[in-house]
N, C-alpha and C positions, 0 to 999 in steps of 0.2 A: 542885361543882355535880352534880344528879341529875335523872333522867327517869324516869316511869313508863311501861312499855311493856304494853299490854293485847294479847295475842297468842293466836292459836289454831293448834294443831296441824293443823287441817284447811283452814286458810287459806293459799293459795298466795301470796297478797300478803304475808302475814306471812312466809313462807319469803323472798321475794324482798327483804324489808327487813334480814333478820337479818344478813347478812355485813356490811353496813354499820354496824349497831349494834354488833356485836362489834367491828370494826376502830376505831370512836369510842372503846370503853371501853378499848382497848389504846393509843390514841394520844393521847386528851386526858384532862384531869383530870376525868373524869366518871364518875359511877356510873349504870349502866343497871339499874334495877330490874324485873327480869322478872316479871311478873304474868300468868299464863296464865288464861284464860277458856274456857268450852265454845263451841264455834262455834255460828253462828245456827242451824244445822240441829238443835241440840239445845235451845238457848235458845228458839228460836222455830220449832218445826217446820212450820208453815203458811206460812213467809215464801216459798218458792219456789211456792205455789200462786197467789200474788198478784202475781208480776212480770211485766212485758209480754212480749209474743210474742218480741221481738227480743233480751231480755236474755240468755239462753243463748248465742246465737250471737255475739253481741259480747262477751260475758265471755270466751269462750274465744279469739277472734281477739285482743282487746286483752291477754289474759295471755300468750299466746304472743309477741306483739310486744315487749311489756315485758321478758320473760325474755330474749329474743334482744338486745335493747338492752344489757340489764345483762350479757351475756355469761354467763347461768347456764342450766344444764339444767333443762328442765321437762317432766315426763310425770306424767299424772294417775296418783295412787298405786294400786297394786295389792298387797294389798287397800286400799281407801278407809278411812281413819281413823274415818268415820262410816258406819255400815251403813245404806243407802237402797235402797229399790226404785222403781219407777214405777207409778203407777195406771193405770187404762184410758185416761185422757187424756193419758199421758206425762209427768205431773208427777211429780217425785220425793216421796216420804214417808219419815219417818224411822222405821226400825223399832224395835220396843221392845229387842231385844237389840243391845248394844253392846259388843263385846269390846275395842275399842282405846281409844277416846277417853277413857274414864274413867281407865284407866291411865296413858296419855300425859300428861294434864293433872294428874295425881297426881305422876308423875314429874317434872314441870316445877316444882311447888311445891317439892319436895324437893331439886332440883338448885339452886335459888335459895336454899333455906335454907342450902345448903353453899357457897354463895359462886361458883357456876357456872352461873347461870340462863341468861343469853344465850349462853354458850358451848354448853351443853347444847341449847339450842333450835336453834343453828346446826347442830350435828352431827346431831340427830335430823331436823331438817326437811330438810337436805341428803340424808340417807338416804332419807326417804320421798318426796321429791318429784323426785329426780334420774334416777328410772328402775329402782331395785332393785327387783325382783320379790320378792315375799313378804318384804318388809323386816322382819316380825314374827317371822319364824322364825331357827332357827340363832343364830348369834353376831352378827348385824347390830346389833341394839340394843346389845348388851353391850360390842362392838367401839366403836361410836359414842359410848358414855358413858365407856369407857376413855380415849378421846382427849381427854376433858375432865375426867380425874382422878376419875371417879365409878364406883362399883361398882354395877352393875345389880342383882345379886342381892340385896345388902343393901338397896338401894331398894325392891325388890319385896317384901321381907319387911317392911320398915317401912309399905308400903301395906297388907299384910294385918293389921297390928297398928293402925294409925293411920287408916284409911280415913275414919272420922267426922270427924275433926280436918282432915284433907286437904281433904275436901269443903267443910268450913266455911270453910276457906281459900280455896278457889276462888270460893265464893259472896261472900266478902268482897271478893276481886278484882272480881267482877262488880259489886258495889255501887259499888265505887270507880271502875270504869269508867263505870257510869250517872252518878255525881257528877262525873266529868270532862267530860261534856258530850257524848257521842257513843256509838252503839251498835255501830259496825262495828270491824273489826280489819283491820290493826293501827292502834290508836290510842295516841298518845304524849302523855303529860300533863307539862306543865311549868309551873310557877307558876300552878297552876289553870286553865291553858287547854289545851284539846285540839287536836292536830294530827292529822287523821286521813288515813291511807293513806301507802304507800311513796313515793308521788309528793310528799309533802310533807316528806321527811327534810331536803332542801336549804333549805326555809324554817326548819325547826326549827333546823337547824345555824346557819344565819344569825342566829336570835334567841338562841341560846346564846353565840355569839360576840359579840354586840352586848352581852350581859351580861357578859362578860370571860372566856369559856372559854379555857383556856390549853393548850396542849401538854403532855404528861406530860415 
């Protein structure tokens, strides 16, 4: 049995879902197809201009509450994987220069190609979202990749050579995400149906078990 996971390195909700997905793949006879996409700040840069006034405060309150419930650390990343600034009205806008998110997403594509997609997502998102300052510097990323048997240097070299192919793979994931029936992340697709959000993982597991999901 298998599921597709449409997931973003800038999404704290994706981060909060990932330890469970990794555990599923270890515990059940299940393949988790990790399909990273760009975050909505890249795909739809004006999204944040149109949200209700209460959106930001509720988002942060709910996010911290769920992280505490799941017993996972959560600190907004420094630096943010997406480079944003605020306009005169306090609304975030996405900068043209994006030094992190394209690299991270391409690394995610390569990790999946090497059979370590959800493991890489777990290690890197834990690094980014658990409070590590300057997660992009030093050996932080290399050691996180190493923990799931990947070599960051060779992956970065591959990005330099294959950036067009990897960008096409990201766009293919995005199209599959759209076809699955949702726009947000994390979205999990199973048998042509979308399950959106980390809070739908219990429902997805129920659906898998109903269809015969077994322990490894």
